[in-house]
FIROBA-521984 format. One record per residue (C-alpha): residue number from 1; x, y, z. Coordinates in nm, 2 decimals. Layout:
<recs>
<rec><i>NUM</i><x>X</x><y>Y</y><z>Z</z></rec>
...
</recs>
This chain:
<recs>
<rec><i>1</i><x>0.08</x><y>17.53</y><z>-15.23</z></rec>
<rec><i>2</i><x>0.04</x><y>17.20</y><z>-15.01</z></rec>
<rec><i>3</i><x>-0.33</x><y>17.10</y><z>-15.04</z></rec>
<rec><i>4</i><x>-0.48</x><y>16.83</y><z>-14.82</z></rec>
<rec><i>5</i><x>-0.76</x><y>16.59</y><z>-14.91</z></rec>
<rec><i>6</i><x>-0.59</x><y>16.49</y><z>-15.24</z></rec>
<rec><i>7</i><x>-0.69</x><y>16.81</y><z>-15.40</z></rec>
<rec><i>8</i><x>-0.45</x><y>17.02</y><z>-15.63</z></rec>
<rec><i>9</i><x>-0.48</x><y>17.39</y><z>-15.67</z></rec>
<rec><i>10</i><x>-0.74</x><y>17.38</y><z>-15.95</z></rec>
<rec><i>11</i><x>-0.94</x><y>17.13</y><z>-15.77</z></rec>
<rec><i>12</i><x>-0.93</x><y>17.33</y><z>-15.45</z></rec>
<rec><i>13</i><x>-1.03</x><y>17.64</y><z>-15.62</z></rec>
<rec><i>14</i><x>-1.33</x><y>17.48</y><z>-15.79</z></rec>
<rec><i>15</i><x>-1.44</x><y>17.34</y><z>-15.45</z></rec>
<rec><i>16</i><x>-1.42</x><y>17.68</y><z>-15.28</z></rec>
<rec><i>17</i><x>-1.59</x><y>17.84</y><z>-15.57</z></rec>
<rec><i>18</i><x>-1.87</x><y>17.60</y><z>-15.55</z></rec>
<rec><i>19</i><x>-1.91</x><y>17.68</y><z>-15.17</z></rec>
<rec><i>20</i><x>-1.89</x><y>18.06</y><z>-15.24</z></rec>
<rec><i>21</i><x>-2.20</x><y>18.02</y><z>-15.45</z></rec>
<rec><i>22</i><x>-2.36</x><y>17.79</y><z>-15.20</z></rec>
<rec><i>23</i><x>-2.33</x><y>18.02</y><z>-14.89</z></rec>
<rec><i>24</i><x>-2.32</x><y>18.36</y><z>-15.05</z></rec>
<rec><i>25</i><x>-2.69</x><y>18.42</y><z>-15.10</z></rec>
<rec><i>26</i><x>-2.96</x><y>18.66</y><z>-14.97</z></rec>
<rec><i>27</i><x>-3.05</x><y>18.39</y><z>-14.69</z></rec>
<rec><i>28</i><x>-2.71</x><y>18.46</y><z>-14.54</z></rec>
<rec><i>29</i><x>-2.83</x><y>18.81</y><z>-14.44</z></rec>
<rec><i>30</i><x>-3.11</x><y>18.72</y><z>-14.21</z></rec>
<rec><i>31</i><x>-2.88</x><y>18.57</y><z>-13.94</z></rec>
<rec><i>32</i><x>-2.58</x><y>18.77</y><z>-13.98</z></rec>
<rec><i>33</i><x>-2.48</x><y>19.12</y><z>-13.85</z></rec>
<rec><i>34</i><x>-2.45</x><y>19.23</y><z>-14.22</z></rec>
<rec><i>35</i><x>-2.83</x><y>19.26</y><z>-14.20</z></rec>
<rec><i>36</i><x>-2.78</x><y>19.58</y><z>-13.99</z></rec>
<rec><i>37</i><x>-2.63</x><y>19.82</y><z>-14.26</z></rec>
<rec><i>38</i><x>-2.88</x><y>19.65</y><z>-14.50</z></rec>
<rec><i>39</i><x>-3.16</x><y>19.83</y><z>-14.33</z></rec>
<rec><i>40</i><x>-3.02</x><y>20.19</y><z>-14.46</z></rec>
<rec><i>41</i><x>-3.01</x><y>20.34</y><z>-14.79</z></rec>
<rec><i>42</i><x>-2.81</x><y>20.65</y><z>-14.72</z></rec>
<rec><i>43</i><x>-2.45</x><y>20.60</y><z>-14.78</z></rec>
<rec><i>44</i><x>-2.33</x><y>20.75</y><z>-14.46</z></rec>
<rec><i>45</i><x>-2.59</x><y>20.56</y><z>-14.26</z></rec>
<rec><i>46</i><x>-2.47</x><y>20.23</y><z>-14.41</z></rec>
<rec><i>47</i><x>-2.11</x><y>20.28</y><z>-14.33</z></rec>
<rec><i>48</i><x>-2.18</x><y>20.41</y><z>-13.97</z></rec>
<rec><i>49</i><x>-2.42</x><y>20.13</y><z>-13.87</z></rec>
<rec><i>50</i><x>-2.20</x><y>19.88</y><z>-14.04</z></rec>
<rec><i>51</i><x>-1.91</x><y>19.99</y><z>-13.83</z></rec>
<rec><i>52</i><x>-2.10</x><y>19.95</y><z>-13.50</z></rec>
<rec><i>53</i><x>-2.25</x><y>19.62</y><z>-13.61</z></rec>
<rec><i>54</i><x>-1.90</x><y>19.49</y><z>-13.68</z></rec>
<rec><i>55</i><x>-1.74</x><y>19.63</y><z>-13.37</z></rec>
<rec><i>56</i><x>-2.02</x><y>19.44</y><z>-13.16</z></rec>
<rec><i>57</i><x>-1.99</x><y>19.13</y><z>-13.37</z></rec>
<rec><i>58</i><x>-1.84</x><y>18.90</y><z>-13.11</z></rec>
<rec><i>59</i><x>-2.05</x><y>18.62</y><z>-12.92</z></rec>
<rec><i>60</i><x>-2.39</x><y>18.49</y><z>-13.01</z></rec>
<rec><i>61</i><x>-2.52</x><y>18.63</y><z>-13.34</z></rec>
<rec><i>62</i><x>-2.87</x><y>18.69</y><z>-13.23</z></rec>
<rec><i>63</i><x>-2.75</x><y>18.89</y><z>-12.94</z></rec>
<rec><i>64</i><x>-2.52</x><y>19.09</y><z>-13.16</z></rec>
<rec><i>65</i><x>-2.80</x><y>19.19</y><z>-13.39</z></rec>
<rec><i>66</i><x>-3.03</x><y>19.26</y><z>-13.10</z></rec>
<rec><i>67</i><x>-2.79</x><y>19.49</y><z>-12.94</z></rec>
<rec><i>68</i><x>-2.69</x><y>19.65</y><z>-13.26</z></rec>
<rec><i>69</i><x>-3.05</x><y>19.75</y><z>-13.33</z></rec>
<rec><i>70</i><x>-3.08</x><y>19.87</y><z>-12.96</z></rec>
<rec><i>71</i><x>-2.77</x><y>20.09</y><z>-13.02</z></rec>
<rec><i>72</i><x>-2.91</x><y>20.24</y><z>-13.34</z></rec>
<rec><i>73</i><x>-3.25</x><y>20.31</y><z>-13.19</z></rec>
<rec><i>74</i><x>-3.05</x><y>20.52</y><z>-12.94</z></rec>
<rec><i>75</i><x>-2.94</x><y>20.73</y><z>-13.23</z></rec>
<rec><i>76</i><x>-3.29</x><y>20.76</y><z>-13.36</z></rec>
<rec><i>77</i><x>-3.23</x><y>20.51</y><z>-13.65</z></rec>
<rec><i>78</i><x>-3.04</x><y>20.80</y><z>-13.81</z></rec>
<rec><i>79</i><x>-2.68</x><y>20.74</y><z>-13.74</z></rec>
<rec><i>80</i><x>-2.53</x><y>20.99</y><z>-13.97</z></rec>
<rec><i>81</i><x>-2.73</x><y>21.29</y><z>-13.84</z></rec>
<rec><i>82</i><x>-2.68</x><y>21.17</y><z>-13.48</z></rec>
<rec><i>83</i><x>-2.30</x><y>21.16</y><z>-13.52</z></rec>
<rec><i>84</i><x>-2.25</x><y>21.49</y><z>-13.70</z></rec>
<rec><i>85</i><x>-2.46</x><y>21.67</y><z>-13.44</z></rec>
<rec><i>86</i><x>-2.35</x><y>21.47</y><z>-13.16</z></rec>
<rec><i>87</i><x>-2.26</x><y>21.67</y><z>-12.83</z></rec>
<rec><i>88</i><x>-2.25</x><y>21.61</y><z>-12.45</z></rec>
<rec><i>89</i><x>-2.62</x><y>21.63</y><z>-12.41</z></rec>
<rec><i>90</i><x>-2.67</x><y>21.32</y><z>-12.62</z></rec>
<rec><i>91</i><x>-2.48</x><y>21.10</y><z>-12.37</z></rec>
<rec><i>92</i><x>-2.82</x><y>21.03</y><z>-12.19</z></rec>
<rec><i>93</i><x>-2.92</x><y>20.84</y><z>-12.50</z></rec>
<rec><i>94</i><x>-2.65</x><y>20.57</y><z>-12.41</z></rec>
<rec><i>95</i><x>-2.75</x><y>20.52</y><z>-12.05</z></rec>
<rec><i>96</i><x>-2.74</x><y>20.15</y><z>-11.96</z></rec>
<rec><i>97</i><x>-2.62</x><y>20.02</y><z>-12.29</z></rec>
<rec><i>98</i><x>-2.38</x><y>19.72</y><z>-12.29</z></rec>
<rec><i>99</i><x>-2.27</x><y>19.45</y><z>-12.52</z></rec>
<rec><i>100</i><x>-2.02</x><y>19.23</y><z>-12.35</z></rec>
<rec><i>101</i><x>-1.74</x><y>19.47</y><z>-12.26</z></rec>
<rec><i>102</i><x>-1.86</x><y>19.75</y><z>-12.50</z></rec>
<rec><i>103</i><x>-2.06</x><y>19.99</y><z>-12.29</z></rec>
<rec><i>104</i><x>-2.21</x><y>20.34</y><z>-12.28</z></rec>
<rec><i>105</i><x>-1.87</x><y>20.51</y><z>-12.22</z></rec>
<rec><i>106</i><x>-1.73</x><y>20.32</y><z>-12.53</z></rec>
<rec><i>107</i><x>-2.03</x><y>20.42</y><z>-12.73</z></rec>
<rec><i>108</i><x>-1.97</x><y>20.79</y><z>-12.64</z></rec>
<rec><i>109</i><x>-1.59</x><y>20.74</y><z>-12.74</z></rec>
<rec><i>110</i><x>-1.68</x><y>20.60</y><z>-13.07</z></rec>
<rec><i>111</i><x>-1.93</x><y>20.89</y><z>-13.14</z></rec>
<rec><i>112</i><x>-1.67</x><y>21.15</y><z>-13.07</z></rec>
<rec><i>113</i><x>-1.43</x><y>20.97</y><z>-13.29</z></rec>
<rec><i>114</i><x>-1.66</x><y>20.94</y><z>-13.57</z></rec>
<rec><i>115</i><x>-1.76</x><y>21.30</y><z>-13.55</z></rec>
<rec><i>116</i><x>-1.40</x><y>21.41</y><z>-13.58</z></rec>
<rec><i>117</i><x>-1.34</x><y>21.20</y><z>-13.89</z></rec>
<rec><i>118</i><x>-1.68</x><y>21.30</y><z>-14.06</z></rec>
<rec><i>119</i><x>-1.59</x><y>21.67</y><z>-13.98</z></rec>
<rec><i>120</i><x>-1.28</x><y>21.64</y><z>-14.17</z></rec>
<rec><i>121</i><x>-1.36</x><y>21.38</y><z>-14.43</z></rec>
<rec><i>122</i><x>-1.74</x><y>21.39</y><z>-14.47</z></rec>
<rec><i>123</i><x>-1.75</x><y>21.00</y><z>-14.47</z></rec>
<rec><i>124</i><x>-1.55</x><y>20.69</y><z>-14.35</z></rec>
<rec><i>125</i><x>-1.53</x><y>20.60</y><z>-14.72</z></rec>
<rec><i>126</i><x>-1.35</x><y>20.92</y><z>-14.81</z></rec>
<rec><i>127</i><x>-1.12</x><y>20.87</y><z>-14.50</z></rec>
<rec><i>128</i><x>-1.02</x><y>20.53</y><z>-14.61</z></rec>
<rec><i>129</i><x>-0.98</x><y>20.61</y><z>-14.97</z></rec>
<rec><i>130</i><x>-0.73</x><y>20.88</y><z>-14.88</z></rec>
<rec><i>131</i><x>-0.55</x><y>20.62</y><z>-14.65</z></rec>
<rec><i>132</i><x>-0.52</x><y>20.35</y><z>-14.92</z></rec>
<rec><i>133</i><x>-0.39</x><y>20.61</y><z>-15.16</z></rec>
<rec><i>134</i><x>-0.10</x><y>20.67</y><z>-14.92</z></rec>
<rec><i>135</i><x>-0.04</x><y>20.31</y><z>-14.83</z></rec>
<rec><i>136</i><x>-0.20</x><y>20.00</y><z>-15.00</z></rec>
<rec><i>137</i><x>-0.13</x><y>19.78</y><z>-14.68</z></rec>
<rec><i>138</i><x>-0.45</x><y>19.70</y><z>-14.50</z></rec>
<rec><i>139</i><x>-0.27</x><y>19.65</y><z>-14.18</z></rec>
<rec><i>140</i><x>-0.11</x><y>19.98</y><z>-14.20</z></rec>
<rec><i>141</i><x>-0.43</x><y>20.16</y><z>-14.29</z></rec>
<rec><i>142</i><x>-0.61</x><y>20.00</y><z>-13.99</z></rec>
<rec><i>143</i><x>-0.34</x><y>20.07</y><z>-13.76</z></rec>
<rec><i>144</i><x>-0.35</x><y>20.45</y><z>-13.86</z></rec>
<rec><i>145</i><x>-0.73</x><y>20.44</y><z>-13.83</z></rec>
<rec><i>146</i><x>-0.70</x><y>20.35</y><z>-13.46</z></rec>
<rec><i>147</i><x>-0.46</x><y>20.63</y><z>-13.41</z></rec>
<rec><i>148</i><x>-0.67</x><y>20.89</y><z>-13.60</z></rec>
<rec><i>149</i><x>-0.99</x><y>20.75</y><z>-13.44</z></rec>
<rec><i>150</i><x>-0.87</x><y>20.81</y><z>-13.07</z></rec>
<rec><i>151</i><x>-0.69</x><y>21.15</y><z>-13.11</z></rec>
<rec><i>152</i><x>-0.94</x><y>21.26</y><z>-12.86</z></rec>
<rec><i>153</i><x>-0.93</x><y>21.19</y><z>-12.48</z></rec>
<rec><i>154</i><x>-1.28</x><y>21.09</y><z>-12.40</z></rec>
<rec><i>155</i><x>-1.20</x><y>20.74</y><z>-12.25</z></rec>
<rec><i>156</i><x>-0.88</x><y>20.55</y><z>-12.29</z></rec>
<rec><i>157</i><x>-1.05</x><y>20.23</y><z>-12.22</z></rec>
<rec><i>158</i><x>-1.23</x><y>20.25</y><z>-12.54</z></rec>
<rec><i>159</i><x>-0.91</x><y>20.19</y><z>-12.74</z></rec>
<rec><i>160</i><x>-0.93</x><y>19.82</y><z>-12.68</z></rec>
<rec><i>161</i><x>-1.23</x><y>19.81</y><z>-12.91</z></rec>
<rec><i>162</i><x>-1.02</x><y>19.87</y><z>-13.22</z></rec>
<rec><i>163</i><x>-0.75</x><y>19.65</y><z>-13.33</z></rec>
<rec><i>164</i><x>-0.41</x><y>19.73</y><z>-13.45</z></rec>
<rec><i>165</i><x>-0.27</x><y>19.47</y><z>-13.70</z></rec>
<rec><i>166</i><x>0.08</x><y>19.62</y><z>-13.67</z></rec>
<rec><i>167</i><x>0.07</x><y>19.49</y><z>-13.32</z></rec>
<rec><i>168</i><x>-0.04</x><y>19.14</y><z>-13.42</z></rec>
<rec><i>169</i><x>-0.41</x><y>19.16</y><z>-13.40</z></rec>
<rec><i>170</i><x>-0.60</x><y>18.96</y><z>-13.66</z></rec>
<rec><i>171</i><x>-0.86</x><y>19.25</y><z>-13.66</z></rec>
<rec><i>172</i><x>-1.13</x><y>19.00</y><z>-13.77</z></rec>
<rec><i>173</i><x>-1.41</x><y>19.24</y><z>-13.73</z></rec>
<rec><i>174</i><x>-1.27</x><y>19.52</y><z>-13.91</z></rec>
<rec><i>175</i><x>-1.17</x><y>19.29</y><z>-14.20</z></rec>
<rec><i>176</i><x>-1.53</x><y>19.17</y><z>-14.19</z></rec>
<rec><i>177</i><x>-1.64</x><y>19.54</y><z>-14.21</z></rec>
<rec><i>178</i><x>-1.43</x><y>19.61</y><z>-14.51</z></rec>
<rec><i>179</i><x>-1.56</x><y>19.30</y><z>-14.68</z></rec>
<rec><i>180</i><x>-1.91</x><y>19.44</y><z>-14.64</z></rec>
<rec><i>181</i><x>-1.82</x><y>19.80</y><z>-14.76</z></rec>
<rec><i>182</i><x>-1.57</x><y>19.70</y><z>-15.04</z></rec>
<rec><i>183</i><x>-1.70</x><y>19.37</y><z>-15.21</z></rec>
<rec><i>184</i><x>-1.98</x><y>19.40</y><z>-15.45</z></rec>
<rec><i>185</i><x>-2.11</x><y>19.09</y><z>-15.64</z></rec>
<rec><i>186</i><x>-2.44</x><y>18.97</y><z>-15.80</z></rec>
<rec><i>187</i><x>-2.55</x><y>18.80</y><z>-15.47</z></rec>
<rec><i>188</i><x>-2.60</x><y>19.11</y><z>-15.28</z></rec>
<rec><i>189</i><x>-2.48</x><y>19.01</y><z>-14.94</z></rec>
<rec><i>190</i><x>-2.19</x><y>19.25</y><z>-14.92</z></rec>
<rec><i>191</i><x>-2.30</x><y>19.61</y><z>-14.98</z></rec>
<rec><i>192</i><x>-2.00</x><y>19.73</y><z>-15.18</z></rec>
<rec><i>193</i><x>-2.06</x><y>20.11</y><z>-15.13</z></rec>
<rec><i>194</i><x>-1.67</x><y>20.17</y><z>-15.14</z></rec>
<rec><i>195</i><x>-1.60</x><y>19.94</y><z>-15.43</z></rec>
<rec><i>196</i><x>-1.53</x><y>20.23</y><z>-15.68</z></rec>
<rec><i>197</i><x>-1.24</x><y>20.37</y><z>-15.48</z></rec>
<rec><i>198</i><x>-1.10</x><y>20.06</y><z>-15.28</z></rec>
<rec><i>199</i><x>-1.01</x><y>19.75</y><z>-15.46</z></rec>
<rec><i>200</i><x>-1.11</x><y>19.40</y><z>-15.31</z></rec>
<rec><i>201</i><x>-0.78</x><y>19.28</y><z>-15.40</z></rec>
<rec><i>202</i><x>-0.63</x><y>19.48</y><z>-15.11</z></rec>
<rec><i>203</i><x>-0.83</x><y>19.32</y><z>-14.85</z></rec>
<rec><i>204</i><x>-0.75</x><y>19.05</y><z>-14.59</z></rec>
<rec><i>205</i><x>-0.96</x><y>18.76</y><z>-14.48</z></rec>
<rec><i>206</i><x>-1.16</x><y>18.80</y><z>-14.15</z></rec>
<rec><i>207</i><x>-0.99</x><y>18.53</y><z>-13.96</z></rec>
<rec><i>208</i><x>-1.18</x><y>18.36</y><z>-13.68</z></rec>
<rec><i>209</i><x>-1.19</x><y>18.00</y><z>-13.53</z></rec>
<rec><i>210</i><x>-1.42</x><y>17.87</y><z>-13.82</z></rec>
<rec><i>211</i><x>-1.21</x><y>18.01</y><z>-14.11</z></rec>
<rec><i>212</i><x>-0.88</x><y>17.93</y><z>-13.96</z></rec>
<rec><i>213</i><x>-0.96</x><y>17.56</y><z>-13.87</z></rec>
<rec><i>214</i><x>-1.10</x><y>17.51</y><z>-14.21</z></rec>
<rec><i>215</i><x>-0.81</x><y>17.69</y><z>-14.37</z></rec>
<rec><i>216</i><x>-0.58</x><y>17.46</y><z>-14.19</z></rec>
<rec><i>217</i><x>-0.75</x><y>17.15</y><z>-14.28</z></rec>
<rec><i>218</i><x>-0.75</x><y>17.25</y><z>-14.66</z></rec>
<rec><i>219</i><x>-0.37</x><y>17.35</y><z>-14.63</z></rec>
<rec><i>220</i><x>-0.42</x><y>17.71</y><z>-14.67</z></rec>
<rec><i>221</i><x>-0.28</x><y>17.81</y><z>-14.33</z></rec>
<rec><i>222</i><x>0.01</x><y>17.65</y><z>-14.13</z></rec>
<rec><i>223</i><x>0.05</x><y>17.90</y><z>-13.85</z></rec>
<rec><i>224</i><x>-0.10</x><y>17.78</y><z>-13.53</z></rec>
<rec><i>225</i><x>-0.18</x><y>18.13</y><z>-13.37</z></rec>
<rec><i>226</i><x>-0.46</x><y>18.33</y><z>-13.52</z></rec>
<rec><i>227</i><x>-0.29</x><y>18.67</y><z>-13.54</z></rec>
<rec><i>228</i><x>-0.22</x><y>18.91</y><z>-13.82</z></rec>
<rec><i>229</i><x>0.08</x><y>18.68</y><z>-13.95</z></rec>
<rec><i>230</i><x>-0.19</x><y>18.42</y><z>-14.00</z></rec>
<rec><i>231</i><x>-0.43</x><y>18.65</y><z>-14.16</z></rec>
<rec><i>232</i><x>-0.15</x><y>18.74</y><z>-14.42</z></rec>
<rec><i>233</i><x>-0.06</x><y>18.38</y><z>-14.47</z></rec>
<rec><i>234</i><x>-0.40</x><y>18.26</y><z>-14.56</z></rec>
<rec><i>235</i><x>-0.50</x><y>18.56</y><z>-14.76</z></rec>
<rec><i>236</i><x>-0.18</x><y>18.52</y><z>-14.97</z></rec>
<rec><i>237</i><x>-0.28</x><y>18.16</y><z>-15.04</z></rec>
<rec><i>238</i><x>-0.64</x><y>18.28</y><z>-15.13</z></rec>
<rec><i>239</i><x>-0.49</x><y>18.55</y><z>-15.37</z></rec>
<rec><i>240</i><x>-0.34</x><y>18.26</y><z>-15.58</z></rec>
<rec><i>241</i><x>-0.69</x><y>18.13</y><z>-15.62</z></rec>
<rec><i>242</i><x>-0.86</x><y>18.47</y><z>-15.71</z></rec>
<rec><i>243</i><x>-0.62</x><y>18.76</y><z>-15.70</z></rec>
<rec><i>244</i><x>-0.89</x><y>19.02</y><z>-15.76</z></rec>
<rec><i>245</i><x>-1.12</x><y>18.91</y><z>-15.49</z></rec>
<rec><i>246</i><x>-0.94</x><y>18.67</y><z>-15.25</z></rec>
<rec><i>247</i><x>-1.17</x><y>18.72</y><z>-14.95</z></rec>
<rec><i>248</i><x>-1.48</x><y>18.61</y><z>-15.13</z></rec>
<rec><i>249</i><x>-1.37</x><y>18.28</y><z>-14.99</z></rec>
<rec><i>250</i><x>-1.47</x><y>18.40</y><z>-14.66</z></rec>
<rec><i>251</i><x>-1.82</x><y>18.27</y><z>-14.74</z></rec>
<rec><i>252</i><x>-1.67</x><y>17.93</y><z>-14.85</z></rec>
<rec><i>253</i><x>-1.44</x><y>17.88</y><z>-14.54</z></rec>
<rec><i>254</i><x>-1.70</x><y>18.01</y><z>-14.28</z></rec>
<rec><i>255</i><x>-2.00</x><y>17.82</y><z>-14.41</z></rec>
<rec><i>256</i><x>-1.78</x><y>17.51</y><z>-14.42</z></rec>
<rec><i>257</i><x>-1.70</x><y>17.55</y><z>-14.08</z></rec>
<rec><i>258</i><x>-2.04</x><y>17.67</y><z>-13.93</z></rec>
<rec><i>259</i><x>-2.29</x><y>17.50</y><z>-14.16</z></rec>
<rec><i>260</i><x>-2.11</x><y>17.17</y><z>-14.25</z></rec>
<rec><i>261</i><x>-1.88</x><y>17.12</y><z>-13.96</z></rec>
<rec><i>262</i><x>-1.59</x><y>17.07</y><z>-14.20</z></rec>
<rec><i>263</i><x>-1.28</x><y>16.92</y><z>-14.03</z></rec>
</recs>
């Protein structure tokens, strides 16, 4: 593995491990969308609120958090109960909601999609558990999730809000969501409610402009386009540093890019 800045593989691992500890702390939660699912204690509320927070997670982080709270208030701050009992009469709750291109129509589509999955599997965790048992490829699992999620016909336009890695998408926000739900460590940022049945070794890096630029600077990524091939490339490099939990280094790369302006 080619490493820049004169570091060999062991030195790079030590450097990234140090940054992982530096940035992966409870203070991280306050200004990050991960704070949304941290407000809940019920398993299903955590996974539903986390999904919506991750879907909205593009743009200014303060706005993301503000609009996520607004969305959940429209669900009476009880997302699981709201989803399983959702029907047409509840559409009035969404009137006027908008976050960038995600609007009240998309919110309704997501509620119908979630209700269908919860009716069959009882939780998102159960659904993804069964999918990873069939295929350990996260790209395949996320692609199948999109197909399953939109097997209703409420609004075709809403399909753009879930990515398909098999069609090239980096799926940054869903990869981040999986980090929240699967990873569990002593620092407590990631919630880890799925860690008993999905291994963090199967996850891929949430690739964005910050993690990709730092990754290229460190010699972890050569591909210029931020697509799934790039996600797979950098994740495989991180797996050589920590096979059991490669995306713990999301904290390192993101923190280096955002907090330290690393180039």
